[in-house]
PDB file of N, CA, C and O in Angstrom:
ATOM      1  N   MET A   1      28.843   9.186  21.838  1.00  0.00           N
ATOM      2  CA  MET A   1      27.535   9.617  22.298  1.00  0.00           C
ATOM      3  C   MET A   1      27.348   9.109  23.731  1.00  0.00           C
ATOM      4  O   MET A   1      27.679   7.965  24.043  1.00  0.00           O
ATOM      5  N   SER A   2      26.833   9.943  24.562  1.00  0.00           N
ATOM      6  CA  SER A   2      26.680   9.553  25.962  1.00  0.00           C
ATOM      7  C   SER A   2      25.447   8.667  26.136  1.00  0.00           C
ATOM      8  O   SER A   2      24.589   8.593  25.256  1.00  0.00           O
ATOM      9  N   GLN A   3      25.379   8.016  27.255  1.00  0.00           N
ATOM     10  CA  GLN A   3      24.271   7.104  27.564  1.00  0.00           C
ATOM     11  C   GLN A   3      22.943   7.847  27.580  1.00  0.00           C
ATOM     12  O   GLN A   3      21.942   7.297  27.121  1.00  0.00           O
ATOM     13  N   ALA A   4      22.894   9.067  28.088  1.00  0.00           N
ATOM     14  CA  ALA A   4      21.661   9.851  28.171  1.00  0.00           C
ATOM     15  C   ALA A   4      21.156  10.204  26.784  1.00  0.00           C
ATOM     16  O   ALA A   4      19.956  10.134  26.521  1.00  0.00           O
ATOM     17  N   LYS A   5      22.074  10.587  25.890  1.00  0.00           N
ATOM     18  CA  LYS A   5      21.666  10.943  24.529  1.00  0.00           C
ATOM     19  C   LYS A   5      21.170   9.718  23.769  1.00  0.00           C
ATOM     20  O   LYS A   5      20.243   9.831  22.968  1.00  0.00           O
ATOM     21  N   LYS A   6      21.764   8.554  24.001  1.00  0.00           N
ATOM     22  CA  LYS A   6      21.337   7.328  23.345  1.00  0.00           C
ATOM     23  C   LYS A   6      19.909   6.969  23.755  1.00  0.00           C
ATOM     24  O   LYS A   6      19.094   6.590  22.914  1.00  0.00           O
ATOM     25  N   SER A   7      19.611   7.089  25.038  1.00  0.00           N
ATOM     26  CA  SER A   7      18.273   6.727  25.504  1.00  0.00           C
ATOM     27  C   SER A   7      17.225   7.713  24.991  1.00  0.00           C
ATOM     28  O   SER A   7      16.099   7.318  24.688  1.00  0.00           O
ATOM     29  N   VAL A   8      17.590   8.998  24.891  1.00  0.00           N
ATOM     30  CA  VAL A   8      16.647   9.992  24.353  1.00  0.00           C
ATOM     31  C   VAL A   8      16.397   9.716  22.876  1.00  0.00           C
ATOM     32  O   VAL A   8      15.255   9.772  22.420  1.00  0.00           O
ATOM     33  N   ALA A   9      17.451   9.421  22.128  1.00  0.00           N
ATOM     34  CA  ALA A   9      17.294   9.129  20.702  1.00  0.00           C
ATOM     35  C   ALA A   9      16.451   7.879  20.498  1.00  0.00           C
ATOM     36  O   ALA A   9      15.600   7.844  19.608  1.00  0.00           O
ATOM     37  N   ARG A  10      16.675   6.862  21.306  1.00  0.00           N
ATOM     38  CA  ARG A  10      15.911   5.631  21.206  1.00  0.00           C
ATOM     39  C   ARG A  10      14.448   5.892  21.547  1.00  0.00           C
ATOM     40  O   ARG A  10      13.549   5.386  20.875  1.00  0.00           O
ATOM     41  N   ARG A  11      14.214   6.679  22.587  1.00  0.00           N
ATOM     42  CA  ARG A  11      12.852   6.983  23.012  1.00  0.00           C
ATOM     43  C   ARG A  11      12.126   7.786  21.929  1.00  0.00           C
ATOM     44  O   ARG A  11      10.956   7.525  21.647  1.00  0.00           O
ATOM     45  N   THR A  12      12.800   8.745  21.331  1.00  0.00           N
ATOM     46  CA  THR A  12      12.209   9.552  20.265  1.00  0.00           C
ATOM     47  C   THR A  12      11.854   8.675  19.069  1.00  0.00           C
ATOM     48  O   THR A  12      10.789   8.835  18.472  1.00  0.00           O
ATOM     49  N   PHE A  13      12.734   7.760  18.724  1.00  0.00           N
ATOM     50  CA  PHE A  13      12.474   6.853  17.613  1.00  0.00           C
ATOM     51  C   PHE A  13      11.247   5.995  17.905  1.00  0.00           C
ATOM     52  O   PHE A  13      10.378   5.846  17.046  1.00  0.00           O
ATOM     53  N   LEU A  14      11.168   5.435  19.096  1.00  0.00           N
ATOM     54  CA  LEU A  14      10.036   4.577  19.444  1.00  0.00           C
ATOM     55  C   LEU A  14       8.726   5.352  19.488  1.00  0.00           C
ATOM     56  O   LEU A  14       7.689   4.836  19.074  1.00  0.00           O
ATOM     57  N   VAL A  15       8.761   6.577  19.983  1.00  0.00           N
ATOM     58  CA  VAL A  15       7.546   7.409  20.001  1.00  0.00           C
ATOM     59  C   VAL A  15       7.081   7.678  18.576  1.00  0.00           C
ATOM     60  O   VAL A  15       5.889   7.590  18.281  1.00  0.00           O
ATOM     61  N   GLY A  16       8.015   8.004  17.701  1.00  0.00           N
ATOM     62  CA  GLY A  16       7.670   8.244  16.297  1.00  0.00           C
ATOM     63  C   GLY A  16       7.116   6.999  15.633  1.00  0.00           C
ATOM     64  O   GLY A  16       6.159   7.071  14.863  1.00  0.00           O
ATOM     65  N   LEU A  17       7.715   5.861  15.929  1.00  0.00           N
ATOM     66  CA  LEU A  17       7.259   4.595  15.361  1.00  0.00           C
ATOM     67  C   LEU A  17       5.852   4.256  15.827  1.00  0.00           C
ATOM     68  O   LEU A  17       5.006   3.870  15.020  1.00  0.00           O
ATOM     69  N   LEU A  18       5.598   4.397  17.114  1.00  0.00           N
ATOM     70  CA  LEU A  18       4.268   4.102  17.650  1.00  0.00           C
ATOM     71  C   LEU A  18       3.227   5.100  17.159  1.00  0.00           C
ATOM     72  O   LEU A  18       2.080   4.727  16.912  1.00  0.00           O
ATOM     73  N   THR A  19       3.611   6.345  17.017  1.00  0.00           N
ATOM     74  CA  THR A  19       2.687   7.357  16.491  1.00  0.00           C
ATOM     75  C   THR A  19       2.320   7.029  15.045  1.00  0.00           C
ATOM     76  O   THR A  19       1.154   7.122  14.663  1.00  0.00           O
ATOM     77  N   GLY A  20       3.295   6.655  14.259  1.00  0.00           N
ATOM     78  CA  GLY A  20       3.027   6.281  12.869  1.00  0.00           C
ATOM     79  C   GLY A  20       2.147   5.057  12.765  1.00  0.00           C
ATOM     80  O   GLY A  20       1.256   5.005  11.917  1.00  0.00           O
ATOM     81  N   ALA A  21       2.381   4.068  13.616  1.00  0.00           N
ATOM     82  CA  ALA A  21       1.547   2.860  13.599  1.00  0.00           C
ATOM     83  C   ALA A  21       0.118   3.186  14.023  1.00  0.00           C
ATOM     84  O   ALA A  21      -0.838   2.644  13.469  1.00  0.00           O
ATOM     85  N   GLY A  22      -0.024   4.070  15.004  1.00  0.00           N
ATOM     86  CA  GLY A  22      -1.365   4.470  15.434  1.00  0.00           C
ATOM     87  C   GLY A  22      -2.097   5.239  14.356  1.00  0.00           C
ATOM     88  O   GLY A  22      -3.295   5.035  14.155  1.00  0.00           O
ATOM     89  N   ALA A  23      -1.400   6.118  13.660  1.00  0.00           N
ATOM     90  CA  ALA A  23      -2.027   6.876  12.570  1.00  0.00           C
ATOM     91  C   ALA A  23      -2.438   5.953  11.431  1.00  0.00           C
ATOM     92  O   ALA A  23      -3.516   6.109  10.859  1.00  0.00           O
ATOM     93  N   ALA A  24      -1.586   4.999  11.103  1.00  0.00           N
ATOM     94  CA  ALA A  24      -1.917   4.047  10.038  1.00  0.00           C
ATOM     95  C   ALA A  24      -3.137   3.209  10.414  1.00  0.00           C
ATOM     96  O   ALA A  24      -3.994   2.947   9.571  1.00  0.00           O
ATOM     97  N   ALA A  25      -3.216   2.794  11.664  1.00  0.00           N
ATOM     98  CA  ALA A  25      -4.367   2.014  12.117  1.00  0.00           C
ATOM     99  C   ALA A  25      -5.634   2.850  12.096  1.00  0.00           C
ATOM    100  O   ALA A  25      -6.701   2.347  11.742  1.00  0.00           O
ATOM    101  N   ALA A  26      -5.535   4.115  12.470  1.00  0.00           N
ATOM    102  CA  ALA A  26      -6.709   4.986  12.476  1.00  0.00           C
ATOM    103  C   ALA A  26      -7.215   5.235  11.062  1.00  0.00           C
ATOM    104  O   ALA A  26      -8.421   5.209  10.816  1.00  0.00           O
ATOM    105  N   PHE A  27      -6.300   5.477  10.137  1.00  0.00           N
ATOM    106  CA  PHE A  27      -6.726   5.737   8.765  1.00  0.00           C
ATOM    107  C   PHE A  27      -7.243   4.487   8.070  1.00  0.00           C
ATOM    108  O   PHE A  27      -8.116   4.582   7.206  1.00  0.00           O
ATOM    109  N   SER A  28      -6.733   3.338   8.421  1.00  0.00           N
ATOM    110  CA  SER A  28      -7.191   2.115   7.764  1.00  0.00           C
ATOM    111  C   SER A  28      -8.546   1.652   8.302  1.00  0.00           C
ATOM    112  O   SER A  28      -9.247   0.885   7.641  1.00  0.00           O
ATOM    113  N   SER A  29      -8.917   2.116   9.501  1.00  0.00           N
ATOM    114  CA  SER A  29     -10.196   1.681  10.064  1.00  0.00           C
ATOM    115  C   SER A  29     -11.350   2.585   9.669  1.00  0.00           C
ATOM    116  O   SER A  29     -12.499   2.266   9.974  1.00  0.00           O
ATOM    117  N   VAL A  30     -11.087   3.700   9.003  1.00  0.00           N
ATOM    118  CA  VAL A  30     -12.144   4.604   8.576  1.00  0.00           C
ATOM    119  C   VAL A  30     -12.862   3.982   7.379  1.00  0.00           C
ATOM    120  O   VAL A  30     -12.207   3.596   6.411  1.00  0.00           O
ATOM    121  N   PRO A  31     -14.192   3.875   7.420  1.00  0.00           N
ATOM    122  CA  PRO A  31     -14.904   3.285   6.277  1.00  0.00           C
ATOM    123  C   PRO A  31     -14.799   4.181   5.044  1.00  0.00           C
ATOM    124  O   PRO A  31     -14.751   5.407   5.147  1.00  0.00           O
ATOM    125  N   LYS A  32     -14.767   3.563   3.921  1.00  0.00           N
ATOM    126  CA  LYS A  32     -14.657   4.296   2.670  1.00  0.00           C
ATOM    127  C   LYS A  32     -16.066   4.714   2.232  1.00  0.00           C
ATOM    128  O   LYS A  32     -16.840   3.886   1.753  1.00  0.00           O
ATOM    129  N   LYS A  33     -16.387   5.974   2.395  1.00  0.00           N
ATOM    130  CA  LYS A  33     -17.731   6.474   2.121  1.00  0.00           C
ATOM    131  C   LYS A  33     -18.041   6.473   0.633  1.00  0.00           C
ATOM    132  O   LYS A  33     -19.170   6.170   0.246  1.00  0.00           O
ATOM    133  N   ALA A  34     -17.082   6.799  -0.202  1.00  0.00           N
ATOM    134  CA  ALA A  34     -17.323   6.860  -1.636  1.00  0.00           C
ATOM    135  C   ALA A  34     -17.679   5.478  -2.182  1.00  0.00           C
ATOM    136  O   ALA A  34     -18.568   5.354  -3.025  1.00  0.00           O
ATOM    137  N   ALA A  35     -17.002   4.457  -1.714  1.00  0.00           N
ATOM    138  CA  ALA A  35     -17.291   3.100  -2.180  1.00  0.00           C
ATOM    139  C   ALA A  35     -18.670   2.663  -1.708  1.00  0.00           C
ATOM    140  O   ALA A  35     -19.387   1.983  -2.442  1.00  0.00           O
ATOM    141  N   ALA A  36     -19.050   3.043  -0.492  1.00  0.00           N
ATOM    142  CA  ALA A  36     -20.362   2.661   0.019  1.00  0.00           C
ATOM    143  C   ALA A  36     -21.464   3.335  -0.778  1.00  0.00           C
ATOM    144  O   ALA A  36     -22.476   2.700  -1.074  1.00  0.00           O
ATOM    145  N   LYS A  37     -21.299   4.588  -1.131  1.00  0.00           N
ATOM    146  CA  LYS A  37     -22.311   5.280  -1.925  1.00  0.00           C
ATOM    147  C   LYS A  37     -22.415   4.678  -3.317  1.00  0.00           C
ATOM    148  O   LYS A  37     -23.513   4.558  -3.861  1.00  0.00           O
ATOM    149  N   LYS A  38     -21.308   4.307  -3.885  1.00  0.00           N
ATOM    150  CA  LYS A  38     -21.320   3.728  -5.223  1.00  0.00           C
ATOM    151  C   LYS A  38     -22.077   2.399  -5.221  1.00  0.00           C
ATOM    152  O   LYS A  38     -22.870   2.137  -6.125  1.00  0.00           O
ATOM    153  N   ASP A  39     -21.837   1.562  -4.214  1.00  0.00           N
ATOM    154  CA  ASP A  39     -22.522   0.283  -4.132  1.00  0.00           C
ATOM    155  C   ASP A  39     -24.022   0.471  -3.950  1.00  0.00           C
ATOM    156  O   ASP A  39     -24.813  -0.262  -4.543  1.00  0.00           O
ATOM    157  N   LYS A  40     -24.420   1.440  -3.139  1.00  0.00           N
ATOM    158  CA  LYS A  40     -25.839   1.712  -2.938  1.00  0.00           C
ATOM    159  C   LYS A  40     -26.479   2.197  -4.233  1.00  0.00           C
ATOM    160  O   LYS A  40     -27.602   1.813  -4.556  1.00  0.00           O
ATOM    161  N   ALA A  41     -25.770   3.036  -4.967  1.00  0.00           N
ATOM    162  CA  ALA A  41     -26.305   3.547  -6.222  1.00  0.00           C
ATOM    163  C   ALA A  41     -26.494   2.420  -7.225  1.00  0.00           C
ATOM    164  O   ALA A  41     -27.486   2.404  -7.954  1.00  0.00           O
ATOM    165  N   LEU A  42     -25.566   1.486  -7.272  1.00  0.00           N
ATOM    166  CA  LEU A  42     -25.708   0.352  -8.190  1.00  0.00           C
ATOM    167  C   LEU A  42     -26.861  -0.552  -7.779  1.00  0.00           C
ATOM    168  O   LEU A  42     -27.582  -1.073  -8.630  1.00  0.00           O
ATOM    169  N   ALA A  43     -27.033  -0.737  -6.485  1.00  0.00           N
ATOM    170  CA  ALA A  43     -28.118  -1.583  -6.006  1.00  0.00           C
ATOM    171  C   ALA A  43     -29.470  -0.953  -6.312  1.00  0.00           C
ATOM    172  O   ALA A  43     -30.416  -1.663  -6.653  1.00  0.00           O
ATOM    173  N   GLN A  44     -29.577   0.359  -6.197  1.00  0.00           N
ATOM    174  CA  GLN A  44     -30.839   1.033  -6.471  1.00  0.00           C
ATOM    175  C   GLN A  44     -31.125   1.072  -7.963  1.00  0.00           C
ATOM    176  O   GLN A  44     -32.284   1.000  -8.370  1.00  0.00           O
ATOM    177  N   ALA A  45     -30.095   1.185  -8.780  1.00  0.00           N
ATOM    178  CA  ALA A  45     -30.298   1.268 -10.223  1.00  0.00           C
ATOM    179  C   ALA A  45     -30.813  -0.052 -10.785  1.00  0.00           C
ATOM    180  O   ALA A  45     -31.602  -0.059 -11.730  1.00  0.00           O
ATOM    181  N   GLY A  46     -30.380  -1.143 -10.223  1.00  0.00           N
ATOM    182  CA  GLY A  46     -30.824  -2.447 -10.688  1.00  0.00           C
ATOM    183  C   GLY A  46     -30.123  -2.866 -11.957  1.00  0.00           C
ATOM    184  O   GLY A  46     -29.349  -2.106 -12.539  1.00  0.00           O
ATOM    185  N   ALA A  47     -30.405  -4.086 -12.380  1.00  0.00           N
ATOM    186  CA  ALA A  47     -29.749  -4.632 -13.567  1.00  0.00           C
ATOM    187  C   ALA A  47     -30.343  -4.080 -14.855  1.00  0.00           C
ATOM    188  O   ALA A  47     -29.703  -4.158 -15.904  1.00  0.00           O
ATOM    189  N   ALA A  48     -31.548  -3.526 -14.805  1.00  0.00           N
ATOM    190  CA  ALA A  48     -32.204  -3.045 -16.015  1.00  0.00           C
ATOM    191  C   ALA A  48     -31.473  -1.860 -16.630  1.00  0.00           C
ATOM    192  O   ALA A  48     -31.471  -1.710 -17.852  1.00  0.00           O
ATOM    193  N   SER A  49     -30.861  -1.030 -15.825  1.00  0.00           N
ATOM    194  CA  SER A  49     -30.193   0.149 -16.358  1.00  0.00           C
ATOM    195  C   SER A  49     -28.775  -0.149 -16.823  1.00  0.00           C
ATOM    196  O   SER A  49     -28.136   0.711 -17.430  1.00  0.00           O
ATOM    197  N   GLN A  50     -28.271  -1.346 -16.553  1.00  0.00           N
ATOM    198  CA  GLN A  50     -26.931  -1.712 -16.983  1.00  0.00           C
ATOM    199  C   GLN A  50     -26.937  -2.031 -18.471  1.00  0.00           C
ATOM    200  O   GLN A  50     -27.912  -2.597 -18.967  1.00  0.00           O
ATOM    201  N   PRO A  51     -25.891  -1.688 -19.189  1.00  0.00           N
ATOM    202  CA  PRO A  51     -25.850  -1.994 -20.622  1.00  0.00           C
ATOM    203  C   PRO A  51     -25.735  -3.497 -20.861  1.00  0.00           C
ATOM    204  O   PRO A  51     -25.108  -4.215 -20.082  1.00  0.00           O
ATOM    205  N   ILE A  52     -26.325  -3.944 -21.908  1.00  0.00           N
ATOM    206  CA  ILE A  52     -26.260  -5.360 -22.278  1.00  0.00           C
ATOM    207  C   ILE A  52     -24.976  -5.554 -23.081  1.00  0.00           C
ATOM    208  O   ILE A  52     -24.802  -4.963 -24.146  1.00  0.00           O
ATOM    209  N   LEU A  53     -24.100  -6.370 -22.567  1.00  0.00           N
ATOM    210  CA  LEU A  53     -22.810  -6.570 -23.206  1.00  0.00           C
ATOM    211  C   LEU A  53     -22.779  -7.808 -24.086  1.00  0.00           C
ATOM    212  O   LEU A  53     -21.888  -7.946 -24.925  1.00  0.00           O
ATOM    213  N   TYR A  54     -23.720  -8.693 -23.912  1.00  0.00           N
ATOM    214  CA  TYR A  54     -23.675  -9.959 -24.636  1.00  0.00           C
ATOM    215  C   TYR A  54     -25.091 -10.429 -24.887  1.00  0.00           C
ATOM    216  O   TYR A  54     -25.904 -10.473 -23.963  1.00  0.00           O
ATOM    217  N   ARG A  55     -25.392 -10.774 -26.100  1.00  0.00           N
ATOM    218  CA  ARG A  55     -26.692 -11.359 -26.438  1.00  0.00           C
ATOM    219  C   ARG A  55     -26.457 -12.727 -27.053  1.00  0.00           C
ATOM    220  O   ARG A  55     -25.594 -12.899 -27.913  1.00  0.00           O
ATOM    221  N   ARG A  56     -27.225 -13.676 -26.606  1.00  0.00           N
ATOM    222  CA  ARG A  56     -27.079 -15.036 -27.116  1.00  0.00           C
ATOM    223  C   ARG A  56     -27.961 -15.190 -28.348  1.00  0.00           C
ATOM    224  O   ARG A  56     -29.188 -15.168 -28.242  1.00  0.00           O
ATOM    225  N   THR A  57     -27.354 -15.344 -29.497  1.00  0.00           N
ATOM    226  CA  THR A  57     -28.086 -15.487 -30.761  1.00  0.00           C
ATOM    227  C   THR A  57     -27.805 -16.867 -31.345  1.00  0.00           C
ATOM    228  O   THR A  57     -27.011 -17.639 -30.808  1.00  0.00           O
ATOM    229  N   LYS A  58     -28.461 -17.151 -32.437  1.00  0.00           N
ATOM    230  CA  LYS A  58     -28.254 -18.443 -33.092  1.00  0.00           C
ATOM    231  C   LYS A  58     -26.822 -18.576 -33.605  1.00  0.00           C
ATOM    232  O   LYS A  58     -26.227 -19.652 -33.534  1.00  0.00           O
ATOM    233  N   ASP A  59     -26.287 -17.503 -34.109  1.00  0.00           N
ATOM    234  CA  ASP A  59     -24.904 -17.540 -34.595  1.00  0.00           C
ATOM    235  C   ASP A  59     -23.925 -17.839 -33.454  1.00  0.00           C
ATOM    236  O   ASP A  59     -22.969 -18.595 -33.628  1.00  0.00           O
ATOM    237  N   VAL A  60     -24.167 -17.253 -32.320  1.00  0.00           N
ATOM    238  CA  VAL A  60     -23.303 -17.485 -31.165  1.00  0.00           C
ATOM    239  C   VAL A  60     -23.418 -18.934 -30.714  1.00  0.00           C
ATOM    240  O   VAL A  60     -22.410 -19.576 -30.416  1.00  0.00           O
ATOM    241  N   GLU A  61     -24.631 -19.447 -30.664  1.00  0.00           N
ATOM    242  CA  GLU A  61     -24.837 -20.849 -30.280  1.00  0.00           C
ATOM    243  C   GLU A  61     -24.094 -21.779 -31.238  1.00  0.00           C
ATOM    244  O   GLU A  61     -23.446 -22.730 -30.802  1.00  0.00           O
ATOM    245  N   ARG A  62     -24.186 -21.513 -32.512  1.00  0.00           N
ATOM    246  CA  ARG A  62     -23.513 -22.344 -33.509  1.00  0.00           C
ATOM    247  C   ARG A  62     -21.991 -22.268 -33.325  1.00  0.00           C
ATOM    248  O   ARG A  62     -21.304 -23.282 -33.445  1.00  0.00           O
ATOM    249  N   TYR A  63     -21.477 -21.100 -33.042  1.00  0.00           N
ATOM    250  CA  TYR A  63     -20.049 -20.937 -32.831  1.00  0.00           C
ATOM    251  C   TYR A  63     -19.573 -21.742 -31.631  1.00  0.00           C
ATOM    252  O   TYR A  63     -18.558 -22.435 -31.708  1.00  0.00           O
ATOM    253  N   TYR A  64     -20.299 -21.655 -30.527  1.00  0.00           N
ATOM    254  CA  TYR A  64     -19.888 -22.394 -29.337  1.00  0.00           C
ATOM    255  C   TYR A  64     -20.034 -23.906 -29.509  1.00  0.00           C
ATOM    256  O   TYR A  64     -19.268 -24.666 -28.917  1.00  0.00           O
ATOM    257  N   LYS A  65     -20.971 -24.340 -30.282  1.00  0.00           N
ATOM    258  CA  LYS A  65     -21.091 -25.775 -30.569  1.00  0.00           C
ATOM    259  C   LYS A  65     -19.880 -26.274 -31.336  1.00  0.00           C
ATOM    260  O   LYS A  65     -19.430 -27.398 -31.116  1.00  0.00           O
ATOM    261  N   THR A  66     -19.345 -25.454 -32.233  1.00  0.00           N
ATOM    262  CA  THR A  66     -18.162 -25.881 -32.983  1.00  0.00           C
ATOM    263  C   THR A  66     -16.927 -25.917 -32.081  1.00  0.00           C
ATOM    264  O   THR A  66     -15.998 -26.684 -32.334  1.00  0.00           O
ATOM    265  N   LEU A  67     -16.913 -25.101 -31.044  1.00  0.00           N
ATOM    266  CA  LEU A  67     -15.758 -25.131 -30.143  1.00  0.00           C
ATOM    267  C   LEU A  67     -15.722 -26.395 -29.301  1.00  0.00           C
ATOM    268  O   LEU A  67     -14.649 -26.945 -29.053  1.00  0.00           O
ATOM    269  N   TYR A  68     -16.873 -26.855 -28.864  1.00  0.00           N
ATOM    270  CA  TYR A  68     -16.923 -27.961 -27.911  1.00  0.00           C
ATOM    271  C   TYR A  68     -17.135 -29.317 -28.555  1.00  0.00           C
ATOM    272  O   TYR A  68     -17.164 -30.321 -27.843  1.00  0.00           O
ATOM    273  N   THR A  69     -17.281 -29.392 -29.856  1.00  0.00           N
ATOM    274  CA  THR A  69     -17.465 -30.700 -30.498  1.00  0.00           C
ATOM    275  C   THR A  69     -16.284 -31.056 -31.364  1.00  0.00           C
ATOM    276  O   THR A  69     -16.270 -32.121 -31.980  1.00  0.00           O
TER     277      THR A  69
END
């Protein structure tokens, strides 16, 4: 391979590499709109609309006392 072809191949590789790095940086800096809307929706809904997953009852209290004593 001649010296001219080597420099062109190297230059093409570097241009492609820099273009790819620039595209990756551009896409990673774009804010995620779907995640932002989801967080706003949860904040507006409040804790009252969330399902109750755990209720503290006397049986539960008794069970946890047996674990720690």
